[in-house]
C-alpha positions as CSV (number, residue, x, y, z in Angstrom):
1,X,92.4,93.6,96.9
2,X,93.3,90.4,95.2
3,X,92.5,90.1,91.4
4,X,90.2,87.2,92.1
5,X,88.3,89.2,94.6
6,X,87.9,92.1,92.1
7,X,86.5,89.6,89.6
8,X,84.0,88.3,92.1
9,X,82.9,91.8,93.0
10,X,82.2,92.6,89.3
11,X,80.4,89.3,88.9
12,X,77.9,90.6,91.4
13,X,77.8,94.2,90.1
14,X,77.5,93.8,86.3
15,X,74.2,91.9,86.3
16,X,72.6,95.0,87.9
17,X,73.8,97.4,85.1
18,X,70.9,97.4,82.7
19,X,71.3,100.6,80.6
20,X,72.4,99.8,77.1
21,X,75.0,102.6,76.9
22,X,76.5,101.5,80.3
23,X,76.6,97.9,79.2
24,X,78.4,98.9,76.0
25,X,80.9,100.9,77.9
26,X,81.5,98.0,80.4
27,X,82.1,95.5,77.6
28,X,84.9,97.7,76.1
29,X,87.0,97.9,79.3
30,X,88.7,94.5,79.0
31,X,88.2,91.0,77.8
32,X,87.0,89.8,81.2
33,X,84.3,92.4,81.4
34,X,83.3,91.7,77.8
35,X,82.7,88.0,78.7
36,X,80.8,89.0,81.8
37,X,78.5,91.3,79.7
38,X,78.0,88.5,77.2
39,X,76.9,86.0,79.9
40,X,74.6,88.4,81.8
41,X,72.9,90.6,79.3
42,X,69.2,89.9,79.0
43,X,67.9,92.6,76.7
44,X,69.1,93.5,73.2
45,X,67.7,95.9,70.5
46,X,69.0,95.6,67.0
47,X,68.1,98.9,65.3
48,X,68.9,97.6,61.8
49,X,68.2,93.9,61.1
50,X,71.2,93.7,58.7
51,X,73.7,95.2,61.1
52,X,74.5,91.7,62.4
53,X,73.6,88.1,61.9
54,X,71.4,86.0,64.2
55,X,74.1,83.4,64.6
56,X,76.6,86.0,65.7
57,X,74.1,87.5,68.2
58,X,73.3,84.1,69.7
59,X,76.9,83.3,70.1
60,X,77.7,86.5,71.9
61,X,74.6,86.6,74.2
62,X,73.7,82.9,74.8
63,X,71.3,83.8,77.7
64,X,69.3,86.5,76.0
65,X,65.7,86.8,77.3
66,X,64.4,89.7,75.2
67,X,65.1,90.6,71.6
68,X,63.9,93.7,69.7
69,X,64.5,93.6,65.9
70,X,63.9,96.6,63.6
71,X,63.8,96.6,59.8
72,X,62.6,99.4,57.5
73,X,63.2,103.1,58.2
74,X,60.6,104.4,60.6
75,X,60.5,107.3,63.0
76,X,64.1,108.4,62.2
77,X,63.1,109.0,58.6
78,X,59.3,109.7,58.7
79,X,59.0,111.0,55.2
80,X,60.5,107.7,53.8
81,X,57.4,105.8,54.9
82,X,54.9,108.6,54.6
83,X,55.5,109.0,50.9
84,X,56.4,105.3,50.2
85,X,60.0,106.0,49.3
86,X,60.9,102.6,50.6
87,X,60.0,99.8,48.0
88,X,57.7,97.1,49.1
89,X,60.4,94.4,48.5
90,X,63.1,96.5,50.2
91,X,63.8,93.7,52.6
92,X,63.6,93.3,56.4
93,X,62.4,89.7,56.3
94,X,62.3,87.9,59.7
95,X,62.7,84.5,58.2
96,X,66.6,84.2,58.8
97,X,66.0,85.2,62.4
98,X,63.1,82.9,62.9
99,X,65.2,80.0,61.7
100,X,67.8,80.6,64.3
101,X,65.4,81.5,67.1
102,X,63.4,78.3,66.4
103,X,66.6,76.3,66.9
104,X,66.6,75.0,70.5
105,X,70.3,75.4,70.8
106,X,70.2,79.2,70.1
107,X,68.5,81.8,72.2
108,X,67.3,79.1,74.6
109,X,66.3,81.6,77.2
110,X,64.4,83.9,74.9
111,X,61.0,84.8,76.2
112,X,60.2,88.2,74.6
113,X,60.3,88.8,70.8
114,X,59.6,92.1,69.2
115,X,59.6,92.9,65.5
116,X,59.3,96.5,64.1
117,X,58.6,97.4,60.5
118,X,59.6,93.9,59.1
119,X,58.0,91.4,56.8
120,X,56.5,88.4,58.7
121,X,54.8,85.6,57.0
122,X,52.3,83.0,58.3
123,X,54.9,80.3,57.8
124,X,57.4,82.3,60.0
125,X,54.9,82.5,62.8
126,X,54.1,78.8,62.4
127,X,57.7,77.8,62.7
128,X,58.3,80.1,65.6
129,X,55.4,79.0,67.8
130,X,55.8,75.3,66.9
131,X,59.3,75.2,68.3
132,X,59.2,78.0,70.9
133,X,55.5,78.4,71.6
134,X,55.7,77.2,75.3
135,X,58.6,79.6,76.0
136,X,57.2,82.8,74.4
137,X,55.7,85.3,76.9
138,X,55.8,88.5,74.8
139,X,55.1,88.6,71.0
140,X,55.1,92.1,69.7
141,X,54.7,92.5,65.9
142,X,54.5,96.3,65.4
143,X,54.1,98.0,62.0
144,X,54.9,94.7,60.2
145,X,53.3,93.2,57.1
146,X,53.0,89.9,55.1
147,X,50.9,87.8,57.5
148,X,47.2,87.1,58.1
149,X,44.9,85.9,60.8
150,X,45.9,82.3,59.9
151,X,49.3,83.0,61.4
152,X,47.7,84.5,64.4
153,X,45.6,81.4,64.8
154,X,48.9,79.4,65.1
155,X,50.0,81.8,67.8
156,X,46.8,81.5,69.8
157,X,46.8,77.7,69.7
158,X,50.5,77.1,70.5
159,X,51.5,79.9,72.9
160,X,49.9,78.7,76.1
161,X,51.9,81.0,78.4
162,X,51.5,84.2,76.3
163,X,51.4,87.4,78.4
164,X,51.5,90.1,75.7
165,X,50.3,90.0,72.1
166,X,50.8,93.3,70.2
167,X,49.9,93.8,66.6
168,X,49.6,97.6,66.5
169,X,49.9,99.3,63.1
170,X,50.6,96.0,61.3
171,X,49.1,95.3,57.9
172,X,47.2,92.0,58.5
173,X,45.0,90.1,56.1
174,X,41.8,89.7,58.0
175,X,40.3,86.3,57.0
176,X,38.3,85.5,60.1
177,X,38.2,85.9,63.9
178,X,39.0,82.3,64.9
179,X,42.4,83.4,66.3
180,X,40.7,85.7,68.8
181,X,38.2,82.9,69.7
182,X,41.1,80.5,70.4
183,X,43.0,83.1,72.4
184,X,40.0,83.8,74.6
185,X,39.4,80.1,75.2
186,X,43.0,79.2,76.0
187,X,44.4,82.3,77.8
188,X,44.1,82.7,81.5
189,X,47.2,84.9,82.2
190,X,47.1,87.4,79.3
191,X,48.2,90.9,80.4
192,X,48.0,92.9,77.2
193,X,46.2,92.6,73.9
194,X,46.7,95.2,71.2
195,X,45.4,95.3,67.6
196,X,44.9,99.0,67.6
197,X,45.4,100.8,64.2
198,X,45.0,97.5,62.2
199,X,42.4,96.3,59.7
200,X,41.1,93.6,61.9
201,X,37.3,93.8,62.1
202,X,36.0,90.2,61.6
203,X,36.3,89.4,65.3
204,X,33.3,88.2,67.4
205,X,32.8,90.9,70.1
206,X,31.8,88.2,72.5
207,X,35.3,86.8,72.4
208,X,36.6,90.1,73.9
209,X,34.2,89.7,76.8
210,X,35.3,86.0,77.2
211,X,38.9,87.1,77.2
212,X,38.3,89.7,79.8
213,X,36.4,87.2,82.0
214,X,39.1,84.5,81.7
215,X,42.0,86.9,82.3
216,X,40.2,89.1,84.9
217,X,43.1,88.9,87.4
218,X,45.9,89.7,84.9
219,X,44.6,91.9,82.0
220,X,45.9,95.4,82.4
221,X,46.0,96.6,78.8
222,X,43.4,96.3,76.0
223,X,43.6,98.3,72.7
224,X,41.0,97.4,70.1
225,X,39.7,98.7,66.8
226,X,36.0,98.2,67.1
227,X,33.6,97.0,69.8
228,X,30.0,97.5,70.7
229,X,29.3,99.9,73.6
230,X,27.5,97.2,75.6
231,X,30.4,94.8,75.2
232,X,32.8,97.4,76.4
233,X,30.8,97.8,79.6
234,X,30.9,94.0,80.1
235,X,34.6,94.0,79.5
236,X,35.1,96.6,82.3
237,X,32.8,94.6,84.6
238,X,35.3,91.7,84.4
239,X,38.7,93.4,83.8
240,X,38.9,95.1,87.1
241,X,42.7,95.6,86.9
242,X,42.6,97.3,83.5
243,X,44.9,100.3,83.3
244,X,45.1,101.0,79.6
245,X,42.2,101.0,77.1
246,X,42.0,102.1,73.5
247,X,39.2,101.8,71.0
248,X,35.7,103.1,70.3
249,X,33.0,103.9,71.0
250,X,32.9,105.4,74.5
251,X,29.4,106.9,74.1
252,X,26.1,105.0,74.0
253,X,23.8,107.0,71.7
254,X,20.7,104.9,72.6
255,X,20.9,105.9,76.3
256,X,22.8,109.2,75.8
257,X,25.4,108.2,78.5
258,X,29.1,107.7,78.7
259,X,30.8,104.5,79.7
260,X,32.0,104.6,83.3
261,X,35.6,103.5,83.7
262,X,36.9,102.3,87.0
263,X,39.6,104.2,89.0
264,X,42.6,102.1,87.8
265,X,42.4,103.3,84.1
266,X,45.4,105.6,83.5
267,X,45.8,105.6,79.7
268,X,43.3,106.0,76.9
269,X,43.4,106.1,73.1
270,X,40.6,107.0,70.7
271,X,40.0,105.2,67.4
272,X,37.5,105.4,64.6
273,X,36.0,108.5,66.0
274,X,34.1,111.1,64.0
275,X,33.5,114.7,64.9
276,X,31.3,113.9,67.8
277,X,34.6,112.8,69.6
278,X,34.8,116.4,70.9
279,X,31.6,116.0,72.9
280,X,32.8,112.6,74.1
281,X,36.1,113.8,75.4
282,X,34.7,116.9,76.9
283,X,32.0,114.7,78.5
284,X,34.6,112.7,80.3
285,X,36.2,115.9,81.5
286,X,32.9,117.2,82.9
287,X,32.6,113.9,84.8
288,X,35.9,114.4,86.4
289,X,37.4,111.3,84.7
290,X,40.4,113.2,83.3
291,X,41.9,113.7,86.8
292,X,43.2,110.1,86.8
293,X,44.7,110.0,83.3
294,X,48.5,109.9,82.8
295,X,48.5,109.1,79.1
296,X,46.1,110.3,76.4
297,X,46.2,109.5,72.7
298,X,44.2,112.0,70.7
299,X,45.9,111.3,67.3
300,X,42.5,110.3,65.8
301,X,40.4,112.9,67.5
302,X,39.1,115.9,65.5
303,X,39.6,118.7,68.0
304,X,40.3,122.4,67.9
305,X,42.9,124.4,69.8
306,X,40.2,125.5,72.3
307,X,39.2,121.9,72.9
308,X,42.8,120.9,73.6
309,X,43.1,123.8,76.1
310,X,40.1,122.6,78.0
311,X,41.3,119.0,77.9
312,X,44.9,119.5,79.2
313,X,43.7,122.0,81.8
314,X,41.6,119.2,83.3
315,X,44.4,116.6,83.1
316,X,46.9,117.8,85.7
317,X,48.5,114.4,86.1
318,X,49.1,113.9,82.3
319,X,52.6,112.6,81.5
320,X,52.3,111.6,77.9
321,X,50.2,113.2,75.1
322,X,49.8,112.3,71.5
323,X,48.0,115.0,69.5
324,X,47.8,116.7,66.1
325,X,49.0,120.2,65.2
326,X,45.6,121.9,65.7
327,X,46.6,121.9,69.3
328,X,48.4,125.1,68.4
329,X,50.8,127.1,70.6
330,X,47.9,128.0,73.0
331,X,47.3,124.3,73.7
332,X,51.0,123.6,74.2
333,X,51.4,126.6,76.5
334,X,48.5,125.4,78.6
335,X,50.0,121.9,78.5
336,X,53.3,123.3,79.9
337,X,51.5,125.2,82.6
338,X,48.9,122.6,83.8
339,X,50.7,119.3,83.4
340,X,53.6,119.4,85.9
341,X,54.5,115.7,85.4
342,X,54.8,116.0,81.6
343,X,57.6,113.8,80.1
344,X,56.6,113.2,76.5
345,X,54.7,115.0,73.8
346,X,54.2,113.9,70.2
347,X,52.5,116.2,67.7
348,X,51.6,114.8,64.3
349,X,50.7,117.0,61.3
350,X,47.0,116.8,60.2
351,X,46.5,116.0,56.5
352,X,47.9,118.6,54.1
353,X,47.0,121.7,56.1
354,X,49.6,124.1,57.3
355,X,50.7,123.3,60.8
356,X,49.9,125.9,63.5
357,X,52.6,124.7,66.0
358,X,55.7,126.9,66.3
359,X,58.8,127.0,68.5
360,X,56.9,129.2,71.0
361,X,54.5,126.4,72.0
362,X,57.1,123.7,71.7
363,X,59.5,125.6,74.0
364,X,56.7,126.0,76.6
365,X,56.0,122.2,76.6
366,X,59.7,121.3,76.6
367,X,60.5,123.7,79.4
368,X,58.3,121.6,81.7
369,X,60.1,118.4,80.7
370,X,63.5,119.9,81.2
371,X,62.5,120.8,84.8
372,X,61.9,117.2,85.6
373,X,65.0,115.9,83.7
374,X,63.1,114.5,80.7
375,X,63.1,115.6,77.1
376,X,61.0,113.8,74.5
377,X,59.1,116.2,72.3
378,X,58.5,115.1,68.7
379,X,56.8,117.1,65.9
380,X,56.4,115.2,62.7
381,X,56.0,117.3,59.5
382,X,55.6,115.7,56.1
383,X,56.3,118.0,53.1
384,X,55.1,117.4,49.6
């Protein structure tokens, strides 16, 4: 085969190689493949924001569509953040990156921006959306700090084509709910809204209903911190395509009934729940709702080992589970036996109590994942 023919073949093959490791290997073969990788790579994750410069990244990947940028130590060093070993002024500022991204000559194809554990200011958001607001489809600000709802207001008013807005675990100064009101008025194609595990509480609950009504054909994920039971029922009346829901409450004490979710809901997360969450979760199970769940977040649920056993026994299609160590070995053993599609388990330690999870239960859960070629079992323990 002629050399030119070989080059043409690889021109058609390389764009279909998406795995990061495979891409890295391809770029090391020769200079020709290196340039092909530079021109065709669409997604890049920078695991440490100081590992490279934004100018160098934009020069190497001029047609980048998605950028994930990570700052402070996180899951890799859980105790560093749990015990505040990382100083507040450690670094991880997004400002140098925003200045380059906002430049129309750099990252001109960028549509998805994700920040993890970084410091984002209101002025950063203002500069970003003023210059690139029409291009941004996904804005994910996860576990970040330094900004307020004033910055979110700029996002709501300038990002007219926004599909995903994620603020989970971020430290946000909650001044008012005007940002959500503007988002509900202007959005017609939003697919995901997530401000779960944040301090945002000054939102008008009617705006959530308006958002669900305006985006009824596109909204598939909604994770809140607080919402009235009647409002949630109205949200589900409009958001007929919703597949993921997180928040509270799920139980109406005035009528003594549970909220009825439609058949498309596959993922649920519980927030701001007291001890009566046990009866709520078990109530869903008795209604047969658990049969359709593939992902369940019980990190903020106060449950016993016996409760976990009942729950996982009634969730045969469960693929992802987030729980606390009271699940015990008995719960993990039941998980490994009942959930044949299991691919990820994350167990978080509860407070300062001694954990009750051992290698026996973890082995049972991991055995199921090995059988289907997956392995992602995390057990976080924080020592004093």
